[in-house]
C-alpha positions in Angstrom: 138.1 116.4 72.3 138.8 115.0 75.8 140.1 111.9 77.4 139.2 110.6 80.9 140.1 107.8 83.2 137.0 106.4 85.0 137.2 104.0 87.9 133.8 102.5 88.7 133.3 100.6 92.0 130.5 98.5 93.4 129.1 95.3 92.0 130.5 95.9 88.5 132.3 92.6 87.7 130.4 89.6 86.5 127.4 91.7 85.3 128.4 92.3 81.7 129.7 95.8 82.6 132.7 95.6 80.2 130.8 94.4 77.1 127.9 96.8 77.8 130.4 99.7 78.2 132.0 98.7 74.9 128.6 98.7 73.1 127.7 102.1 74.6 131.1 103.6 73.7 130.7 102.3 70.1 127.2 103.8 70.0 128.6 107.2 71.2 131.6 107.2 68.9 134.1 107.1 71.9 137.4 105.3 71.6 139.5 103.7 74.4 139.2 100.6 76.5 137.6 99.0 79.6 139.0 96.3 82.0 138.4 94.6 85.3 140.7 95.6 88.1 142.0 93.2 90.7 140.2 95.0 93.6 136.8 94.5 92.0 136.4 97.8 90.2 136.2 98.5 86.5 138.6 100.9 84.8 137.5 102.8 81.7 139.7 105.1 79.5 137.6 107.0 77.1 138.4 109.7 74.5 136.4 111.6 71.9 134.2 114.6 71.6 133.4 116.2 75.0 129.7 115.5 74.9 130.2 111.8 73.9 132.7 111.2 76.6 130.5 113.0 79.1 127.6 110.8 78.1 129.7 107.6 78.6 130.6 108.8 82.1 126.9 109.3 82.8 126.2 105.8 81.6 129.0 104.5 83.9 127.2 105.9 86.9 124.5 103.3 86.4 126.0 100.6 84.1 124.0 97.6 82.8 120.9 96.3 84.6 122.8 93.9 86.9 125.4 96.4 88.1 125.2 98.2 91.4 127.5 101.2 91.0 128.5 102.8 94.3 131.3 105.1 93.1 132.7 106.7 90.0 136.0 108.5 90.1 136.8 110.6 87.0 140.2 112.1 86.2 141.6 113.7 83.1 143.9 111.6 81.0 146.2 112.1 78.0 144.7 111.2 74.7 146.3 108.3 72.9 144.7 108.8 69.5 143.5 105.2 69.5 140.9 103.7 67.2 137.8 101.7 68.4 136.9 100.7 71.9 138.1 97.4 73.3 137.6 95.1 76.2 140.9 94.4 77.9 141.6 91.3 80.0 
C-alpha cells in the first residue's frame, strides 16, 4: 500500500480532469481525492495498492482528452485510511 500527493500542471482545469480522475481512481480501486488549486493546477491525493496508485499517476501524466499536462510532481504522503475517491471543491 502506498499514498502519494500528485500536483498536475498545464491546462488541467475546465477540461473534466477532476471527474475523469475520480472515474479512473474508482476503476483502479484507489481511494483519496482530487481538487483544483488556485494557481491553475490540480492536486490529487491517492492511496491504495502500489500498482493501482502507480497506474493513476501514469494516467495523470496525460489526463482526459481536453487536458494538456505540462508537469506532474509526485511526492510521498501519509495514508489516511479513507474510503472512496471524491472530487473536492
